[in-house]
Residue frames as a rotation matrix with the C-alpha (Angstrom) as fourth column:
ASP 1
-0.916 0.351 0.195 -52.35
-0.116 -0.696 0.708 76.25
0.384 0.626 0.678 -217.14
CYS 2
-0.217 0.890 -0.401 -55.23
0.592 0.446 0.671 74.86
0.776 -0.092 -0.624 -215.08
PHE 3
0.103 0.209 -0.973 -54.78
0.973 -0.222 0.055 77.17
-0.204 -0.952 -0.226 -212.11
VAL 4
-0.088 -0.110 0.990 -55.38
0.389 -0.919 -0.067 80.90
0.917 0.379 0.124 -211.94
GLU 5
-0.879 -0.221 -0.423 -54.95
0.476 -0.334 -0.813 83.28
0.039 -0.916 0.399 -209.04
LEU 6
-0.058 0.926 0.372 -58.26
0.370 -0.326 0.870 84.50
0.927 0.188 -0.324 -207.68
LYS 7
-0.929 -0.220 0.298 -58.71
-0.153 -0.505 -0.850 86.97
0.338 -0.835 0.435 -204.84
LEU 8
-0.177 0.881 -0.438 -61.52
0.662 0.436 0.610 85.92
0.729 -0.182 -0.660 -202.50
ALA 9
0.262 0.378 0.888 -63.43
-0.390 -0.800 0.455 88.04
0.883 -0.466 -0.062 -200.02
ASN 10
-0.801 -0.537 -0.266 -62.55
0.052 0.380 -0.923 87.81
0.597 -0.753 -0.276 -196.32
THR 11
-0.636 0.694 0.338 -66.20
-0.610 -0.184 -0.771 87.98
-0.473 -0.696 0.540 -195.26
GLY 12
-0.726 0.454 -0.516 -69.16
-0.225 0.552 0.803 85.72
0.649 0.699 -0.299 -195.84
LYS 13
0.113 0.844 0.524 -72.14
-0.973 -0.014 0.232 83.90
0.203 -0.536 0.820 -194.37
LEU 14
-0.672 -0.296 0.678 -72.24
-0.544 0.819 -0.182 80.67
-0.502 -0.491 -0.712 -192.40
TYR 15
-0.256 0.550 -0.795 -73.68
-0.801 0.339 0.493 77.96
0.540 0.763 0.354 -194.64
SER 16
0.700 0.420 -0.578 -73.33
-0.078 0.849 0.522 74.91
0.710 -0.320 0.627 -192.39
TYR 17
-0.184 -0.794 0.580 -71.57
-0.850 -0.168 -0.500 73.83
0.494 -0.585 -0.643 -189.20
SER 18
0.554 0.262 -0.791 -70.95
0.157 0.899 0.408 70.90
0.818 -0.350 0.457 -186.90
ILE 19
0.443 -0.415 0.795 -69.87
-0.885 -0.344 0.314 70.90
0.143 -0.843 -0.519 -183.26
VAL 20
0.223 -0.498 -0.838 -67.09
-0.179 0.824 -0.537 68.34
0.958 0.269 0.094 -182.97
HIS 21
0.712 0.125 0.691 -66.87
-0.695 -0.016 0.719 66.49
0.101 -0.992 0.076 -179.64
ARG 22
0.618 -0.566 0.545 -64.32
0.178 0.777 0.604 63.78
-0.766 -0.277 0.581 -180.54
SER 23
0.832 -0.423 -0.359 -61.10
-0.519 -0.366 -0.772 64.27
0.196 0.829 -0.524 -182.46
PHE 24
0.390 -0.797 -0.461 -57.50
0.258 0.576 -0.776 63.11
0.884 0.183 0.431 -182.71
PRO 25
0.491 -0.313 -0.813 -55.38
0.864 0.055 0.500 63.03
-0.111 -0.948 0.297 -179.55
GLY 26
-0.537 -0.760 -0.367 -54.06
0.746 -0.631 0.214 66.50
-0.394 -0.158 0.905 -178.75
VAL 27
-0.715 0.402 0.572 -56.90
0.189 -0.677 0.712 68.35
0.674 0.616 0.408 -180.48
ASP 28
-0.924 0.370 -0.096 -59.03
-0.016 -0.288 -0.957 70.27
-0.382 -0.883 0.272 -177.99
VAL 29
-0.543 0.835 0.085 -62.76
0.378 0.152 0.913 69.64
0.750 0.529 -0.398 -178.21
PRO 30
0.340 0.609 0.717 -65.42
0.778 0.246 -0.578 70.77
-0.528 0.754 -0.390 -178.59
TYR 31
-0.701 -0.416 -0.579 -64.80
0.003 -0.814 0.581 72.99
-0.713 0.406 0.571 -181.59
VAL 32
0.424 0.899 -0.106 -67.02
-0.013 -0.111 -0.994 74.26
-0.906 0.423 -0.035 -184.38
SER 33
-0.707 -0.537 0.459 -66.24
0.421 0.202 0.884 73.12
-0.568 0.819 0.083 -187.93
ALA 34
0.191 0.804 -0.563 -67.90
0.015 -0.576 -0.818 75.46
-0.981 0.148 -0.122 -190.42
ILE 35
-0.399 -0.194 0.896 -68.55
0.904 0.080 0.419 75.90
-0.153 0.978 0.143 -194.12
VAL 36
-0.033 0.278 -0.960 -68.78
0.211 -0.937 -0.278 79.53
-0.977 -0.212 -0.028 -195.22
ASP 37
0.362 0.197 0.911 -70.06
0.932 -0.099 -0.349 81.00
0.022 0.975 -0.219 -198.48
LEU 38
-0.515 -0.670 -0.534 -67.78
0.658 -0.709 0.254 83.95
-0.549 -0.221 0.806 -199.16
ASP 39
0.446 0.597 -0.667 -69.15
0.048 -0.760 -0.648 87.28
-0.894 0.257 -0.367 -200.33
GLY 40
0.211 -0.328 -0.921 -68.68
-0.888 -0.459 -0.040 87.50
-0.409 0.826 -0.388 -204.09
GLY 41
0.733 0.145 -0.665 -68.36
-0.502 0.775 -0.384 83.73
0.460 0.615 0.641 -204.55
GLY 42
-0.355 -0.850 -0.389 -66.40
-0.365 0.510 -0.779 80.80
0.860 -0.134 -0.492 -203.22
THR 43
0.817 0.562 0.129 -66.96
-0.378 0.352 0.856 78.37
0.436 -0.748 0.500 -200.37
VAL 44
-0.268 -0.964 0.001 -64.38
-0.463 0.127 -0.877 77.63
0.845 -0.235 -0.480 -197.66
LYS 45
0.706 0.400 -0.584 -64.22
0.275 0.605 0.747 75.20
0.653 -0.688 0.318 -194.74
GLY 46
-0.470 -0.848 0.246 -62.61
-0.034 -0.261 -0.965 76.16
0.882 -0.462 0.093 -191.43
ASN 47
-0.383 0.298 -0.874 -63.22
0.897 0.344 -0.276 76.47
0.219 -0.890 -0.399 -187.72
LEU 48
0.279 0.558 0.781 -65.61
0.136 -0.828 0.543 79.03
0.951 -0.045 -0.307 -186.26
VAL 49
-0.441 -0.535 -0.720 -64.14
0.817 0.093 -0.570 80.71
0.372 -0.839 0.396 -183.16
ASP 50
-0.997 -0.060 -0.050 -65.07
0.077 -0.861 -0.502 83.38
-0.013 -0.505 0.863 -180.63
VAL 51
-0.325 0.946 0.011 -68.73
-0.726 -0.256 0.638 82.37
0.606 0.199 0.770 -180.48
ASP 52
-0.552 0.319 0.771 -70.95
-0.554 0.550 -0.625 80.56
-0.624 -0.771 -0.127 -177.99
PRO 53
-0.987 0.130 0.091 -72.39
0.156 0.691 0.706 77.55
0.029 0.711 -0.702 -179.87
GLN 54
-0.262 0.953 -0.155 -75.86
0.817 0.133 -0.561 78.49
-0.514 -0.273 -0.813 -178.60
ASN 55
0.172 0.287 -0.942 -75.57
-0.081 -0.949 -0.304 81.80
-0.982 0.128 -0.140 -180.49
ILE 56
-0.865 -0.501 0.037 -74.72
-0.033 0.129 0.991 80.29
-0.501 0.856 -0.128 -183.88
THR 57
0.311 0.950 -0.040 -77.26
-0.107 -0.007 -0.994 80.92
-0.944 0.313 0.099 -186.64
PHE 58
-0.068 -0.253 0.965 -77.25
0.907 0.388 0.166 79.91
-0.416 0.886 0.203 -190.27
ASP 59
0.385 0.099 0.918 -76.41
0.734 -0.635 -0.239 82.83
0.559 0.766 -0.317 -192.58
MET 60
0.813 -0.176 -0.555 -74.68
0.324 -0.655 0.683 84.70
-0.484 -0.735 -0.476 -189.73
LYS 61
0.828 -0.548 0.118 -72.05
-0.229 -0.523 -0.821 87.11
0.512 0.652 -0.559 -191.04
VAL 62
0.737 -0.673 -0.056 -68.46
0.420 0.391 0.819 86.03
-0.529 -0.627 0.571 -190.40
LYS 63
0.745 -0.612 -0.265 -64.99
-0.649 -0.572 -0.502 87.23
0.156 0.546 -0.823 -191.27
ILE 64
0.656 -0.636 -0.407 -61.73
0.480 0.767 -0.425 85.39
0.583 0.084 0.808 -191.80
ILE 65
0.770 -0.522 0.367 -59.12
-0.637 -0.595 0.491 85.95
-0.038 -0.612 -0.790 -189.10
PHE 66
0.390 -0.744 -0.542 -55.56
0.023 0.597 -0.802 84.67
0.920 0.301 0.250 -188.94
LYS 67
0.494 -0.267 0.828 -54.03
-0.863 -0.270 0.427 83.46
0.109 -0.925 -0.363 -185.70
ASP 68
-0.569 -0.763 0.307 -51.88
-0.813 0.578 -0.070 80.82
-0.124 -0.290 -0.949 -184.06
ALA 69
-0.038 0.531 -0.846 -52.94
-0.595 0.668 0.447 77.33
0.803 0.521 0.290 -185.16
LEU 70
0.822 0.569 -0.024 -53.99
-0.297 0.465 0.834 76.09
0.485 -0.679 0.551 -181.73
GLY 71
0.643 -0.613 0.459 -50.49
-0.630 -0.083 0.772 76.19
-0.435 -0.786 -0.440 -180.26
ARG 72
0.812 -0.343 0.472 -48.90
0.464 0.870 -0.167 73.87
-0.353 0.355 0.866 -182.78
LYS 73
0.481 -0.748 -0.457 -45.27
-0.644 -0.655 0.394 74.42
-0.594 0.104 -0.797 -183.75
ASP 74
0.801 -0.312 -0.511 -42.86
-0.306 0.520 -0.797 73.12
0.515 0.795 0.321 -186.38
LYS 75
0.639 -0.579 -0.506 -39.61
0.689 0.723 0.042 71.30
0.342 -0.376 0.861 -185.53
ASP 76
-0.429 -0.826 0.366 -37.82
0.577 -0.562 -0.592 74.66
0.695 -0.043 0.718 -185.11
GLY 77
-0.535 0.279 -0.797 -40.41
0.773 -0.220 -0.595 75.96
-0.342 -0.935 -0.098 -182.62
ASN 78
-0.970 0.224 -0.093 -42.13
-0.242 -0.876 0.418 78.34
0.012 0.428 0.904 -185.04
SER 79
-0.365 0.917 0.164 -45.89
-0.056 0.154 -0.987 78.68
-0.929 -0.369 -0.005 -184.63
TYR 80
-0.727 0.311 0.612 -48.16
0.684 0.255 0.684 77.66
0.057 0.916 -0.398 -187.45
ILE 81
-0.701 0.565 -0.436 -50.60
-0.395 -0.816 -0.423 80.35
-0.594 -0.125 0.794 -188.53
SER 82
-0.740 0.538 0.403 -54.01
0.671 0.625 0.399 79.37
-0.037 0.566 -0.824 -189.83
PHE 83
-0.758 0.582 0.295 -57.27
-0.429 -0.785 0.447 81.02
0.491 0.213 0.845 -190.80
PHE 84
-0.721 0.645 -0.253 -60.47
0.642 0.485 -0.594 80.81
-0.260 -0.591 -0.764 -188.77
PHE 85
-0.309 0.705 0.639 -63.90
0.333 -0.549 0.767 82.38
0.891 0.449 -0.065 -188.99
ALA 86
-0.804 0.120 -0.583 -65.28
0.542 -0.257 -0.800 84.77
-0.246 -0.959 0.141 -186.35
PRO 87
0.242 0.961 0.133 -68.67
0.963 -0.222 -0.152 86.47
-0.116 0.165 -0.979 -186.13
ILE 88
-0.600 -0.333 0.727 -68.84
0.474 -0.881 -0.012 90.05
0.645 0.337 0.686 -187.36
């Protein structure tokens, strides 16, 4: 009874970010880890893609996109799908 389904927007504004230069073995770096305030409420963490780090600005408009999770696959060879943020 503690959980309810809530539809969140798929657009928002960049609240904060960090450019990651060191990670676990097998994870390509650098990448941009971002926190996004969604339109209409809610805050989500994910990676920001398709942007030159020099062009990142706070409050920039972004949208959620779904794509292959960096080439990772399960034991049956199926690709994992994940969400990312991309500039609008």
